[in-house]
C-alpha positions as MATLAB code, in Angstrom:
seq = 'MDDQQTAPPGDKKAAVGAMFDDIASRYDFLNHFLSFGIDRIWRRKAVRIISRTHMHPDILDMATGTGDLAIAAMKLNPIHITGIDISEKMLAVGREKIIRFGLSEKIELLAGQSEKISFPDCSFDVAMSAFGVRNFADPKAGLTEMGRVLKNGGLIMVLEFSIPSAFPFRQLYKFYFLHILPFIGRIFSKNSVAYRYLPETVMKFPENEEFLELLKKAGFGNVNQKRLTGGVASIYTGIIYKTQ';
ca = [
      79.977   14.319   -5.743;
      77.384   14.317   -8.441;
      79.827   15.623  -11.109;
      82.330   12.945  -12.150;
      84.000   15.215  -14.301;
      84.972   18.405  -12.138;
      84.974   16.908   -8.413;
      88.317   16.300   -7.058;
      89.370   12.782   -6.803;
      89.865   12.953   -3.251;
      86.592   14.626   -2.574;
      84.644   12.257   -4.774;
      86.185    9.271   -2.985;
      85.247   10.611    0.379;
      81.734   11.341   -0.496;
      81.132    8.045   -2.033;
      82.566    6.132    0.765;
      80.395    8.155    3.154;
      77.307    7.607    0.820;
      77.502    3.992    0.705;
      78.593    3.702    4.343;
      74.993    5.338    4.666;
      73.067    2.816    2.790;
      74.993   -0.223    3.303;
      72.037   -2.133    5.492;
      69.754   -1.726    2.788;
      71.895   -1.791   -0.274;
      71.362   -5.568   -1.210;
      67.715   -5.378   -0.741;
      67.529   -2.298   -2.877;
      69.629   -3.570   -5.662;
      67.748   -6.617   -6.135;
      64.346   -4.940   -5.901;
      65.075   -2.057   -8.190;
      66.230   -4.356  -10.781;
      63.569   -6.902  -10.300;
      66.279   -9.355   -9.437;
      67.797   -9.152  -12.941;
      70.996   -8.288  -11.190;
      71.684  -11.708  -10.058;
      71.211  -12.806  -13.681;
      73.713  -10.491  -14.905;
      76.429  -11.661  -12.396;
      75.721  -15.336  -13.247;
      76.295  -14.285  -17.051;
      79.455  -12.242  -16.086;
      80.972  -15.187  -14.119;
      79.981  -17.613  -17.066;
      82.039  -15.203  -19.460;
      85.006  -15.412  -17.009;
      84.873  -18.951  -17.128;
      85.521  -19.571  -20.807;
      89.141  -18.472  -20.430;
      89.894  -18.827  -16.579;
      89.007  -21.792  -14.319;
      90.462  -21.940  -10.776;
      91.787  -18.434  -10.947;
      92.991  -16.026   -8.388;
      90.474  -13.074   -8.524;
      90.459   -9.537   -7.489;
      87.146   -8.061   -7.279;
      87.445   -4.204   -7.151;
      84.527   -2.148   -5.669;
      83.252   -5.504   -4.168;
      80.544   -3.733   -1.998;
      78.805   -6.486   -0.326;
      80.511   -9.296   -2.010;
      77.559  -10.367   -4.309;
      80.194  -10.862   -7.450;
      82.670  -12.294   -5.347;
      80.216  -15.054   -4.199;
      78.822  -15.560   -7.400;
      82.510  -16.128   -8.711;
      82.711  -19.149   -6.246;
      81.367  -21.009   -9.493;
      84.802  -20.665  -10.893;
      86.249  -22.691   -8.199;
      88.839  -20.185   -7.468;
      92.157  -20.272   -5.547;
      91.079  -17.243   -3.774;
      89.252  -14.016   -4.299;
      90.175  -10.893   -2.653;
      87.545   -8.144   -2.669;
      88.566   -4.195   -2.057;
      86.278   -1.523   -1.292;
      86.217    2.102    0.225;
      83.064    1.494    2.320;
      83.735   -0.162    5.484;
      80.137   -0.672    6.306;
      79.520   -2.219    3.033;
      82.549   -4.599    3.571;
      80.863   -5.274    7.079;
      77.690   -6.570    5.440;
      79.763   -8.494    2.829;
      81.689  -10.306    5.591;
      78.784  -11.265    7.606;
      77.243  -12.879    4.208;
      80.859  -14.687    3.460;
      80.587  -16.073    7.188;
      77.022  -17.247    6.899;
      77.592  -18.983    3.535;
      80.870  -20.719    4.879;
      83.203  -19.033    2.474;
      85.772  -17.367    4.823;
      88.654  -19.539    3.753;
      88.071  -18.443   -0.264;
      86.879  -14.809    0.125;
      88.635  -11.920    1.934;
      87.198   -8.551    1.879;
      89.673   -5.681    2.439;
      89.542   -1.896    2.786;
      91.348   -0.020   -0.426;
      91.378    2.269   -2.956;
      91.085    1.605   -6.944;
      93.816    4.140   -7.820;
      96.471    2.616   -5.475;
      95.902   -1.314   -5.145;
      97.923   -2.681   -2.362;
      99.254   -5.780   -4.296;
     102.269   -6.379   -6.197;
     102.305   -6.518  -10.153;
     101.270   -9.760  -11.486;
      99.204  -10.992   -8.442;
      96.224  -12.119   -9.813;
      94.673  -14.149  -12.924;
      91.275  -12.037  -12.983;
      90.300   -8.748  -12.044;
      86.531   -7.984  -12.066;
      84.179   -5.284  -10.880;
      80.328   -5.093  -10.932;
      78.703   -1.560  -10.715;
      81.802   -0.184   -9.286;
      83.990    1.411  -11.869;
      81.651    4.425  -12.461;
      82.324    5.349   -8.964;
      86.105    5.271   -9.195;
      87.646    8.896   -8.413;
      89.597    8.204  -11.746;
      88.316    5.416  -13.790;
      91.335    5.342  -16.023;
      93.787    5.091  -13.130;
      91.647    2.435  -11.519;
      91.498    0.305  -14.710;
      95.190    0.716  -15.198;
      95.978   -0.459  -11.717;
      93.808   -3.304  -12.303;
      95.988   -4.255  -15.317;
      99.194   -3.766  -13.092;
      98.133   -6.457  -10.416;
      97.083   -9.073  -13.452;
      99.457  -11.611  -14.438;
     100.527  -11.782  -18.369;
      97.311  -13.103  -20.326;
      95.076  -11.904  -17.305;
      91.539  -11.110  -17.910;
      89.492   -7.898  -16.630;
      85.640   -8.076  -16.710;
      83.541   -5.014  -15.831;
      79.813   -5.341  -15.570;
      78.222   -1.849  -15.617;
      74.820   -0.070  -16.267;
      74.437    1.186  -19.892;
      71.647    2.990  -21.562;
      69.402    1.149  -24.324;
      69.425    2.724  -27.579;
      66.163    1.236  -29.210;
      62.729    3.283  -28.828;
      60.581    3.081  -26.876;
      62.732    1.030  -24.449;
      65.292    3.682  -24.276;
      62.579    6.512  -23.103;
      60.957    3.916  -20.779;
      64.345    2.912  -19.128;
      65.309    6.755  -18.673;
      61.992    7.532  -17.079;
      62.256    4.781  -14.674;
      65.849    5.440  -13.771;
      65.644    9.042  -13.710;
      62.321    9.266  -11.690;
      60.834    6.115  -10.305;
      64.091    4.668   -9.250;
      65.409    7.561   -6.983;
      61.853    7.962   -5.503;
      61.597    4.314   -4.458;
      65.407    4.440   -3.199;
      64.736    7.312   -1.122;
      61.986    6.097    0.577;
      63.812    2.871    1.597;
      67.259    3.875    2.118;
      66.370    7.218    3.758;
      69.097    8.787    1.763;
      68.218   11.635   -0.445;
      71.258   11.603   -2.411;
      72.541    7.977   -3.048;
      69.379    7.018   -5.488;
      69.836   10.352   -7.361;
      73.608    9.798   -7.567;
      73.003    6.361   -9.242;
      71.197    7.463  -12.452;
      73.326   10.852  -12.916;
      76.602    8.824  -12.830;
      75.325    6.128  -15.195;
      74.321    9.104  -17.587;
      77.677   10.365  -17.344;
      79.799    7.388  -17.480;
      81.485    6.222  -20.845;
      79.861    3.151  -22.402;
      79.829    1.205  -25.621;
      83.090    2.147  -28.019;
      83.927    4.992  -25.297;
      84.451    2.453  -22.569;
      86.221    0.087  -24.702;
      88.639    2.699  -25.812;
      89.210    3.355  -22.136;
      90.118   -0.170  -21.434;
      92.435    0.027  -24.476;
      94.274    3.469  -23.027;
      94.401    1.525  -19.641;
      96.686   -1.277  -21.562;
      94.095   -3.899  -22.367;
      93.790   -5.753  -25.706;
      91.189   -7.833  -27.290;
      88.561   -5.844  -25.565;
      84.954   -6.883  -25.962;
      81.315   -5.716  -25.061;
      78.165   -7.765  -24.539;
      74.987   -6.055  -24.085;
      72.415   -7.383  -21.369;
      68.624   -7.021  -21.302;
      68.233   -4.756  -24.243;
      71.432   -2.611  -23.387;
      70.234   -1.918  -19.647;
      73.948   -3.389  -18.599;
      76.933   -4.362  -20.416;
      79.754   -6.691  -19.835;
      83.180   -5.654  -20.857;
      86.242   -7.692  -21.173;
      89.798   -7.339  -22.093;
      93.162   -9.089  -21.728;
      96.545   -7.590  -20.435;
      99.622   -8.351  -22.386;
     102.980   -7.881  -20.528;
     106.279   -8.244  -22.155;
     108.812  -10.459  -20.130;
];
């Protein structure tokens, strides 16, 4: 599970699903606590970027987890939002929130896989994901599938962690991310693997130009990156163009 490059896709998928099932009840608390609440700001910025080109869209939210990005995307006055995730327990937490917020008619959360999305071609206006693509068993295949289910001119938006480049912020960030965060996460989640897995996958995941190139290989054009909070996270976007 810890090695994105060598772990067989099926093995990684099962391991990641089981890990997120185990931490589902504490996931939202730890997300907000460990990021000092900044993750909420990042999601709002991601939604604002989507709003520049798409309002009232039909949205696919891949690796939706507990549905935080889907709920934030209600600012877009969407036709509908479909969230997909491999973790049933994360979805259960998300469904409880959606009921609590009275959003059941607008947001639906379903079990599903990134490499085989169970919707026809050209089903959505926007495909988005927050902190999920690095967990895909095969990121390029997952991004390609997101492009397949988008309509011509559809937008992909990926919010992911990245690594700051400026001294000394880079060194402070890596110390917190590699040592403090796993320690706190282990205490609160009671899971010795999950919050070690997080920084390991971030350090291995393609970022900046490398991720933009991955989007191009998956079929997207007009790719762009917006760095957030000194480079701690990035919003990547691209447009899918399909011949008629």
